[in-house]
N, C-alpha and C positions, 0 to 999 in steps of 0.2 A: 576854858581847858577842855571839859568835858564834850563841848559843842562842836569844838575842832576835830576832836578825837572820832565823834559820831559823822562828821561830814566825810573826813579820811575813810572811816570803816564802810561807809555807805558807797563812796566812790569805787573802792576797791571791790565791794560787793558785786556792784554793776558792772565791773569790767570783767569778774568770774562769770557772772550770770549771761552776759554778751557771750562770753567764751562757750559757755555751755550752749547756748542757742547756736552759735556757728558750728560747733560738733556735731549737734543733731542733724542741723542742715546740711553738713557737708556728708556725714554718713547715710543719711536718706537719700540725698542726691547721687551718690556714688552706688549705693545698691539699685536705685532705680535706674540707671544707667546702664548698669551689669545686666540686672535682670531683663529690664526691657530689650537691650539689645539682643539677649539671648532670646527673648520671646520672638522677636522679629523675624531673626535668622532662622530660627526653627518652625516659625511658620504653624506656632500654636493657636489656639482657640482666643476667640474675642475676650471670652471669660478670663483667660490668663492674662491677657494684656489690660483686659480692667482693674485685675488684682494688682497687676505693677504699679498702676495709677492709684489706686486706693492705698495702697502702703504708702506712698510716695506722700499723697496729700495728709496720712497721718503723720509723718514726720515732719512735715511743714508746719501742719497745724501744732505738734509739739515745740518745734523751735521758735514759732511766734509767740507760743504762749510763756515761752523762756523770755524774750524779748519784752515782751508787754510786763512783765515781772520787774524788768531792769527799769523799765520806764517809771513805772509807778514807783520805785526808790527814788530814782533820778530826780523826778517832780519834787520829792521831800527837802532836796539840799539846795535846789535852784533857788538864788539870790535874786533874781528881778523877774516881772512879768512876762517881759520878752521871752526870758527861756522857759518860762512854765509853758506859755503859748507853744513855743515849738516842740516841746516834749511832748504836751497835750495833744497838739494835732498828729504827730507820730505815733502817739498812744491810739488815738480814733482810726488813723489809717489802718493800723495793724489788727485792733478789734474787727473793724470791719470785713479785713481779709480772714480773720480767723472766724468770723461769723459765716463768710460764704463758704469756705473752704468746709467747716461743718456741716454748714447744710446741706452743699454737694455729695458728702459722706454719707450723710443719711439718706439721701435720694438713692444713692447707688445700693445701700445695703439693704433698703426696701425693693429695688428692682431686683435685687440677686434673690430675696424671701420669696418674691411673686414668682419669679421664673423657675425656681426650684420645685419637684414633683414632691406632691404631699404625701 
């Protein structure tokens, strides 16, 4: 009985966390679309364009982090090794995406620091 309750609670938590990730990614995409369009139309500097994409990358990293949390929870209730492998593969892909996004963000931050006058 307790095990069944934990499975149901975990399934619901996965849905809620995936919804949170969806909201974060949609809000970030909407913001990047609006700000990016404005920057392109107004012929702003390259720095402002980079800022739009840097902010968007932060939104994506946050969304991927929530999705990874949902994946971790989901592996705790999967009944077969095949399902664990599927969830694990998805988690690995999301982890690599997150890693490369974080690395790109760090590179951009470092370039911005180097280009600012002392």
